[in-house]
N, C-alpha and C positions, 0 to 999 in steps of 0.2 A: 504493500498501499504505498509505503513511505517513498520509496525508489518510483513510483508512477507518477505521486505528486510531484517528486524534487523533478524529473523531467518533463513535467508539463508547466511549472514553474521556469523551469531552465530555457526553456523553448519559447515561454511569451517573453522571457528579459532578452533574450538574443533579438527573436523579431521585433521589439518595441526599442532595443540600442540601435538596430539598422536602421528604422525608419525616422528616428530623431534623429538621426545625426546627418542626415542630409537636408541640414537648411539652407536655404535661398539667401545670400545677402547683397543687395546690390548698395552701388556707393558713386557717386558723381559730383560732378562738378556743379556747382551753383552762382548764380551770378552774384555781383557786390549789391544790386538793386533788390535781390531776394531774400539776402542776409540781414540787409537794413529794414526792409518790408515786414520782417518779424519782432515783433513788437512784444516787450518781456511782458508779464502781467503787473511789475512794481510801477514800471512806467506807463501803462495804462491806468492804474490807482491813482495815479498823480494827476495825470492828464483827465483823467475824469472830475477829479476833486475840483480843478482846475476851472471844468466847465458846468459846475453848479452856479447857479444864478444866485447864492448868497456871499459865495466865495469871489465870483465875479464883482459885486457889487460892493464889496469891502476893498477889494485892488483897486476899483476904479475911486472910493472913497479916498484911499491913501496915494491917488498919482501912479498906479501902474498899471499898463495896458494889457490884458489879458491874454492877446496876441504875442506880448513880446512875454510875458511870464513862461508861455509855452513852447515860444523858439528856445529861450533857457533852459527849460526843461529838457528840449530834443536835444541840446549840447551838451548836457550833462554825462556824465560816466555812468556807468551800469553800476559801481559802486554806490555813488552820489543818490544817484534814484531809488536804489534800494533802501538806505538809509531814513532818505525822505519819506518812503511809503512805510517803513518801521514807525518813524515819529505819526505818522496819519493814523497809523494801525491801534498806537497805543496812547492817542491822544485823549484826553477825557471827553465825553460827549457833552456836556453842558458849560464845563468849565467855572468860574468863578465870577459870577456877577460883579460888576460895577458897585453896586448897592452893598452887598454882602460885604466887599472890601472897605468900603469906607465904613460901615457899621465895625468889623473887627479892628480897623486901626484906631477908632473911636474909641473902642473899649480900650485898647492898652494903652491909650494915653490918657482917659480916665482912672485907670488901674494906678497907673505909674505916678499921675499926678498926685491922687490921695491918699499914696502911701507913705510918702514923705511927713 
């Protein structure tokens, strides 16, 4: 019984190894335009963030043209874009509001002033 099972197992393994080793791979040259057209997910995230209406309004309010910002992102290296995308992903959603900052600073000044 063992020998029949072993023979069958060996035959199955031999056939599977023979059929799985014949894989075809193709390599070819690509043009520079094709390589440049492939955009990384990090760069896409940064560019999509720049095209949001609230971000665009904030940039224009600070005197920066969104088209120029997009050109600058296109000129950045992959490492710079990856760092910027990581900053976007880890940034707090709401941030600290101006009113909350004024209240906190006011409380700190009040505590320091009346401790004397």
